[in-house]
C-alpha positions, 0 to 999 in steps of 0.5 A: 806549613809544609806537608811533612809537618802536617803528617807528622803524627803524634808529638812527644806528649802523644797529642797529634800535631799533623793531619789524623789519617783514616786507619790511625783514627780508626784505631784510636776509636777501637781502643777507646772503645775497648777501654770504656768496655773494660771500664763498664765491665769493671764497674758491672763486677764491682757492683755485683760484688757489692750487691752480694755484699749487701745481701750477706749482710741482711742474710746474716742479720736474720739467722737465729744462729751464730754457726749458720751465720759463720758459715754463711759468711764463709760460703759468700767469701769463697764465692766472691773472691773466687778462692778454693777454701774460706775459713772462720776461726775463733780465738781460745786462749792459746789456740784458734778453732775452726767454726766454719769452712767453705771449699776443699782447701779449707781446714776441716771444722773444729781444727785447732790452730795455734796462735804462736805460729803461721799466718793465721796466728800472726793475723790475730796478734798484729790485728792487721790484714795479712796477704800472701801472695806465693806460699812456696817463697813466703817464710811465714807460711807452714808449707807442709800444711798448705800441701795437706790443705790440697796445695795452697799457692796463696792466702788472704786473711783479716782479723775479726775485731770486737772492741778493738780486741781480735777475737778471730780470723776470716781467711781464704786460700786459694791454689793459684799463687797471686790469686789475690788483690786490693779488690779481694782484700777489700771484699774480705774486710767487708765481709769480716765486719759482717762476721764481727757484727755477727758475733758482737750481736750474739753477746746478748745471751753470753754467746759471743763471750764464750766464743771468744775465751773457749770453742763452744759446745756445737764445734768439737775440737778435733786433732788436726793433720793440718798444722797452722798456715 
């Protein structure tokens, strides 16, 4: 075999067909190390997210108050997804009402969200997870509302389901476009299950029925300067 064949390096399929010089070997080893470290970091972050979700589930189960439970879910949604705002809106006839919020870009408590417009209403009507990567270019979004909420650039919404009926929406907002991906979507869907369970658990004292039909007395419906986003 000729010397040139021994030193040809990698073939078209990525396999080395000749001698592996020391410099190339070190580069491959370093790249492998970086890849492994990245996989470990991703696995560690995923484990931390799942642990936080499990902790949230336990904390919500121990809450004796529905409002406190929903506020806890909103706060954890903000923290785990890295968003700048999180809110839980509960359906009430022709509109939803913000029942829990966290972060500066979330709508205020008691703010009405109409069901016939905006992504919140569409999420409730379709009973599907919705994601807006860029509010500037998404025709489904109320751009004026995004500005009034503090410059929302992207959002992620998950319906709250009870007995196959949508009764509310868990949503997170970010001032950055494309802030949410598949990981954040999966996390928010798990948190939505926790919020839905809290609503279902309150059915024993008829609180869930009251929530699904009209705003509770503890949440005062206020005129909102924030139209549906």
